[in-house]
C-alpha positions as CSV (number, residue, x, y, z in Angstrom):
1,X,0.0,0.0,0.0
2,X,2.8,2.4,0.9
3,X,4.5,1.8,-2.4
4,X,1.3,2.3,-4.3
5,X,0.6,5.7,-2.5
6,X,4.2,6.8,-3.3
7,X,3.8,5.8,-7.0
8,X,0.5,7.6,-7.2
9,X,1.9,10.7,-5.5
10,X,4.8,10.7,-8.0
11,X,2.4,10.6,-11.0
12,X,0.1,13.3,-9.5
13,X,2.9,15.7,-8.6
14,X,4.5,15.3,-12.0
15,X,1.1,15.8,-13.6
16,X,0.5,19.0,-11.7
17,X,3.9,20.3,-12.7
18,X,3.2,19.7,-16.4
19,X,-0.3,21.3,-16.0
20,X,1.1,24.5,-14.6
21,X,4.3,24.6,-16.6
22,X,5.1,27.9,-18.2
23,X,6.0,26.3,-21.5
24,X,4.9,22.7,-21.8
25,X,6.2,22.4,-25.4
26,X,9.7,23.1,-24.3
27,X,9.9,20.5,-21.5
28,X,13.0,18.3,-22.2
29,X,11.5,14.9,-21.4
30,X,14.8,13.1,-21.7
31,X,16.2,15.4,-19.0
32,X,13.1,14.8,-16.8
33,X,13.5,11.0,-17.2
34,X,17.2,11.2,-16.4
35,X,16.6,13.3,-13.3
36,X,13.8,11.0,-12.1
37,X,16.0,7.9,-12.6
38,X,18.9,9.5,-10.9
39,X,16.6,10.5,-8.0
40,X,15.4,6.9,-7.5
41,X,19.0,5.4,-7.8
42,X,20.3,8.0,-5.4
43,X,17.5,7.2,-2.9
44,X,18.3,3.5,-3.2
45,X,22.1,4.1,-2.7
46,X,21.6,6.4,0.3
47,X,19.1,4.2,2.1
48,X,20.7,0.8,1.3
49,X,24.4,1.5,1.7
50,X,26.2,2.8,4.8
51,X,28.9,4.4,2.6
52,X,26.3,6.7,1.0
53,X,25.0,7.9,4.4
54,X,28.6,8.3,5.7
55,X,29.5,10.5,2.7
56,X,26.5,12.9,3.2
57,X,27.0,13.0,7.0
58,X,30.7,13.9,6.6
59,X,29.9,16.7,4.1
60,X,27.1,18.0,6.3
61,X,29.4,18.0,9.3
62,X,32.0,20.1,7.4
63,X,29.5,22.8,6.6
64,X,28.0,22.7,10.0
65,X,31.6,23.3,11.3
66,X,31.7,26.5,9.2
67,X,28.6,27.7,11.0
68,X,30.2,26.9,14.4
69,X,33.2,28.9,13.3
70,X,30.9,31.8,12.6
71,X,29.6,31.6,16.1
72,X,33.1,32.6,17.4
73,X,32.8,35.9,15.6
74,X,29.2,36.4,16.8
75,X,30.2,35.6,20.4
76,X,33.0,38.2,20.2
77,X,30.4,40.9,19.6
78,X,27.3,39.4,21.3
79,X,28.6,36.9,23.9
80,X,25.1,36.5,25.4
81,X,23.6,35.3,22.1
82,X,25.8,32.2,21.5
83,X,26.2,29.0,23.4
84,X,23.0,29.5,25.3
85,X,20.2,26.8,25.8
86,X,18.2,28.3,23.0
87,X,19.9,30.6,20.5
88,X,17.5,33.2,18.9
89,X,16.8,33.1,15.1
90,X,18.8,36.2,14.4
91,X,22.0,34.8,16.0
92,X,21.6,31.2,14.8
93,X,20.1,31.6,11.4
94,X,21.1,35.1,10.1
95,X,24.4,36.3,11.6
96,X,26.4,33.3,10.2
97,X,25.7,34.8,6.8
98,X,28.2,37.5,7.7
99,X,31.0,34.8,7.7
100,X,29.7,32.4,5.1
101,X,29.2,34.9,2.3
102,X,32.7,36.6,2.5
103,X,34.3,33.2,2.8
104,X,32.8,32.0,-0.5
105,X,33.4,35.3,-2.1
106,X,37.1,34.9,-1.2
107,X,37.0,31.4,-2.9
108,X,35.5,33.1,-5.9
109,X,38.1,35.9,-5.9
110,X,40.9,33.4,-6.1
111,X,39.2,31.3,-8.7
112,X,38.6,28.2,-6.5
113,X,34.8,28.3,-6.5
114,X,34.5,28.8,-10.3
115,X,36.9,25.8,-10.8
116,X,34.7,23.6,-8.6
117,X,31.5,24.9,-10.3
118,X,33.0,24.0,-13.7
119,X,33.9,20.4,-12.9
120,X,31.0,19.5,-10.6
121,X,28.7,21.2,-13.1
122,X,30.1,19.1,-16.0
123,X,29.5,15.9,-14.0
124,X,25.9,16.8,-13.1
125,X,25.3,18.1,-16.5
126,X,26.4,14.8,-18.0
127,X,24.1,12.9,-15.6
128,X,21.1,15.3,-15.7
129,X,21.5,17.3,-18.9
130,X,21.0,20.5,-16.9
131,X,23.2,23.6,-17.5
132,X,26.5,23.7,-15.5
133,X,25.6,26.5,-13.1
134,X,22.1,25.3,-12.4
135,X,23.7,21.9,-11.5
136,X,26.2,23.4,-9.2
137,X,23.7,25.8,-7.6
138,X,21.7,22.7,-6.6
139,X,24.9,21.4,-4.8
140,X,25.3,24.8,-3.1
141,X,21.8,24.7,-1.8
142,X,22.2,21.2,-0.4
143,X,24.4,22.4,2.4
144,X,24.5,26.2,2.4
145,X,20.7,26.8,2.2
146,X,18.7,29.1,0.1
147,X,19.9,32.5,1.2
148,X,23.6,31.7,1.5
149,X,23.6,30.0,-1.9
150,X,22.0,32.9,-3.6
151,X,24.4,35.3,-1.9
152,X,27.6,33.5,-2.7
153,X,26.5,33.1,-6.4
154,X,25.6,36.8,-6.9
155,X,28.4,37.2,-9.5
156,X,27.0,34.4,-11.7
157,X,23.3,35.6,-11.2
158,X,24.2,39.1,-12.4
159,X,25.4,37.8,-15.7
160,X,22.6,35.3,-16.4
161,X,19.4,35.9,-18.4
162,X,16.2,36.7,-16.6
163,X,14.8,33.3,-17.6
164,X,17.7,31.4,-16.0
165,X,17.5,33.6,-12.9
166,X,13.8,32.6,-12.5
167,X,14.8,29.0,-12.7
168,X,17.3,29.5,-9.9
169,X,14.5,31.2,-7.9
170,X,12.4,28.1,-8.4
171,X,15.2,25.8,-7.4
172,X,16.0,27.9,-4.3
173,X,12.7,26.9,-2.8
174,X,14.1,23.4,-2.1
175,X,16.9,23.4,0.4
176,X,18.1,23.0,3.9
177,X,20.5,25.3,5.8
178,X,23.6,23.6,7.2
179,X,23.1,25.2,10.6
180,X,19.8,23.4,11.0
181,X,21.0,19.9,10.1
182,X,22.1,19.3,13.6
183,X,18.7,20.3,14.9
184,X,16.8,18.1,12.5
185,X,18.9,15.0,13.4
186,X,17.8,15.4,17.0
187,X,14.2,15.4,16.1
188,X,14.2,12.3,13.8
189,X,16.6,9.5,12.7
190,X,19.6,11.0,11.1
191,X,19.5,8.7,8.1
192,X,16.2,10.3,7.0
193,X,17.6,13.8,7.2
194,X,20.8,13.1,5.3
195,X,18.9,11.1,2.7
196,X,16.4,13.9,2.1
197,X,19.1,16.6,1.6
198,X,20.6,15.3,-1.7
199,X,17.3,14.1,-3.0
200,X,16.1,17.7,-2.7
201,X,18.9,18.7,-5.0
202,X,17.6,16.4,-7.8
203,X,14.0,17.4,-7.1
204,X,14.9,21.1,-7.4
205,X,16.4,20.4,-10.9
206,X,13.5,18.1,-11.8
207,X,10.7,20.5,-10.8
208,X,12.3,23.6,-12.3
209,X,12.9,21.8,-15.6
210,X,9.1,21.1,-15.8
211,X,7.7,24.4,-14.4
212,X,10.1,26.7,-16.2
213,X,12.0,24.9,-19.1
214,X,14.8,27.1,-20.5
215,X,17.0,26.2,-23.4
216,X,20.6,27.4,-22.6
217,X,22.9,27.8,-25.6
218,X,26.4,26.4,-25.3
219,X,27.9,29.9,-25.4
220,X,25.6,31.0,-22.5
221,X,26.5,27.9,-20.4
222,X,29.6,29.5,-18.9
223,X,30.9,30.2,-15.4
224,X,31.4,33.8,-14.4
225,X,34.8,34.8,-13.0
226,X,36.1,38.0,-11.6
227,X,38.7,38.3,-14.3
228,X,36.0,39.0,-16.9
229,X,35.6,42.6,-17.9
230,X,39.0,44.0,-17.2
231,X,41.2,44.4,-14.1
232,X,39.7,43.0,-10.9
233,X,39.2,44.9,-7.8
234,X,41.8,44.9,-5.0
235,X,41.3,42.1,-2.6
236,X,40.6,44.0,0.6
237,X,38.3,46.4,-1.2
238,X,36.5,43.4,-2.6
239,X,36.3,41.7,0.8
240,X,34.9,44.9,2.5
241,X,32.2,45.2,-0.1
242,X,31.4,41.5,0.4
243,X,31.0,42.0,4.1
244,X,28.8,45.0,3.7
245,X,26.7,43.2,1.2
246,X,26.2,40.3,3.6
247,X,25.2,42.8,6.3
248,X,22.6,44.3,4.0
249,X,21.3,40.8,3.2
250,X,20.9,40.0,6.9
251,X,18.8,43.1,7.5
252,X,16.7,42.4,4.4
253,X,15.9,38.9,5.6
254,X,15.2,40.0,9.1
255,X,12.8,42.7,7.9
256,X,11.0,40.2,5.7
257,X,10.6,37.6,8.5
258,X,9.3,40.1,10.9
259,X,6.7,41.5,8.4
260,X,5.5,38.1,7.1
261,X,5.2,36.5,10.6
262,X,3.2,39.6,11.8
263,X,1.0,39.5,8.7
264,X,0.2,35.8,9.2
265,X,-0.7,36.6,12.8
266,X,-3.0,39.4,11.6
267,X,-4.7,36.9,9.2
268,X,-5.3,34.5,12.1
269,X,-6.8,37.3,14.2
270,X,-9.2,38.3,11.4
271,X,-10.2,34.6,10.9
272,X,-10.8,34.3,14.6
273,X,-13.4,37.0,14.4
274,X,-15.4,34.9,12.0
275,X,-15.1,31.7,14.1
276,X,-13.1,31.0,17.3
277,X,-11.6,27.8,15.9
278,X,-10.8,29.1,12.5
279,X,-7.1,29.7,11.7
280,X,-4.8,29.7,8.7
281,X,-3.2,26.5,10.0
282,X,-6.6,24.8,10.0
283,X,-7.4,25.9,6.4
284,X,-4.0,24.8,5.1
285,X,-4.4,21.5,6.9
286,X,-7.6,20.8,5.1
287,X,-6.5,22.0,1.7
288,X,-3.1,20.4,1.7
289,X,-4.1,17.1,3.4
290,X,-4.3,15.0,0.2
291,X,-1.0,16.3,-1.0
292,X,0.7,15.5,2.3
293,X,-0.9,12.0,2.2
294,X,0.5,11.5,-1.4
295,X,3.9,12.4,-0.1
296,X,3.8,9.3,2.1
297,X,2.7,10.8,5.4
298,X,0.3,8.6,7.5
299,X,-3.3,10.0,7.5
300,X,-3.1,10.7,11.2
301,X,0.0,12.9,10.7
302,X,-0.8,14.4,7.3
303,X,-3.4,17.0,8.6
């Protein structure tokens, strides 16, 4: 029964994707088939072989260590915000960006990140038929998370077409931040968490290739480097601009979170005026119940 529900869910979600696709005629079905096959094989490898889980766990631990290093800088300025029983969202989720973004900008400045993008992109492009940067961006999201991946890839995004940037926007909705992996593994078996992370990478490529298929010409499928367009900026000037950009990003995210959470609370208050038990959570629970069930959740948990 469980296998049947999962198979039905796969067909339903793919069908919805095709139905709402921006350009159904341009969907590359060979790429979709390749991504779907890779997803199933990867799921099998990560759930059936210990080496697969060990690889993902080791990589996740490395990126989590980066977050821990960022806490040293945060503690230097705000000692009462770090290493406490419950770190607030600003310290745990946003301030590490001030370290992660400049770090990856330094890797970009010296050509290390573009080199990795080029070769990892070639491998994933060979397997999935996706463009090189889109393939590598999926890897970035796997451990850095949405915001950090977008931030450290800003040079590439500035030089891409609007259509490809929209694809990246769609892909960025499927990710997990490295800082939260340690939290998730305390809430459920670690093997489920580490298996879901790379599968989200393939799903991001798969869904975006259906919702927003974009043909990328070979001459456009390039990796941006700082050497393009003349003499590059001095290192410390570049680093200072990177840090300021990361700071602006933190404030932008913080403003959005405050506004959206408050607006959702406002909606719940207004719904409560209509009926005491009515809430946005209740409405979403009813509307999304069949989709949660098709994802494999037990009926008692799906609501």
